[in-house]
KEFIKE-500102 format. One record per residue (C-alpha): y, z, x. Coordinates in steps of 0.2 Angstrom, whole numbers, padded with zeros to 4 digits, always signed. Example, Ala and Ser with C-alpha at 12.3 -4.5 7.8 and 13.67 -1.06 7.14 Angstrom:
-0022+0039+0062;-0005+0036+0068;
END
This chain:
+0204+0665+0403;+0209+0668+0417;+0223+0659+0431;+0221+0659+0449;+0236+0651+0462;+0228+0644+0475;+0239+0637+0491;+0229+0621+0499;+0232+0619+0518;+0231+0604+0530;+0233+0586+0526;+0235+0587+0507;+0253+0578+0504;+0255+0560+0503;+0234+0557+0503;+0236+0558+0480;+0229+0577+0483;+0238+0581+0466;+0237+0570+0455;+0218+0569+0462;+0218+0591+0456;+0226+0585+0441;+0209+0573+0437;+0198+0587+0444;+0204+0600+0430;+0206+0591+0416;+0186+0585+0417;+0185+0605+0420;+0194+0610+0405;+0209+0617+0415;+0227+0620+0413;+0238+0625+0425;+0249+0612+0437;+0248+0609+0456;+0262+0607+0468;+0268+0602+0486;+0277+0617+0495;+0291+0612+0507;+0279+0619+0522;+0266+0605+0519;+0255+0616+0508;+0250+0613+0489;+0250+0624+0476;+0239+0627+0462;+0240+0636+0447;+0224+0634+0436;+0218+0643+0418;+0202+0642+0409;+0186+0647+0410;+0177+0657+0427;+0165+0646+0430;+0178+0628+0427;+0189+0639+0440;+0177+0642+0453;+0171+0624+0453;+0189+0617+0453;+0191+0631+0468;+0174+0623+0476;+0183+0606+0475;+0199+0612+0482;+0191+0613+0499;+0188+0594+0498;+0198+0584+0487;+0203+0565+0488;+0192+0558+0504;+0209+0556+0513;+0214+0572+0512;+0208+0583+0525;+0208+0604+0521;+0210+0616+0531;+0212+0631+0521;+0210+0636+0501;+0218+0656+0496;+0215+0659+0479;+0221+0675+0472;+0222+0679+0453;+0237+0674+0443;+0246+0686+0429;+0255+0667+0422;+0251+0663+0405;+0239+0649+0404;+0251+0634+0404;+0244+0619+0389;+0239+0608+0399;+0237+0601+0418;+0255+0595+0427;+0258+0588+0443;+0274+0593+0450;
END
């Protein structure tokens, strides 16, 4: 199991991005969280199997229909894997 922290930029707040990310992550069997940052980005911590993490990372570039994603930066994270996936 691995964890990744992704910072998602663009029109990603106020468009159901966090809730949509939660649904996608849960469908892929991932744990972690999605939260808004003060600078307008969304931070996503995702933990699970590598294939599922890659799938979520690809999805983060799309997001829900109202989102306009301009950048996704993901890095390995040393966080302990949460038990579920939350939105904050």
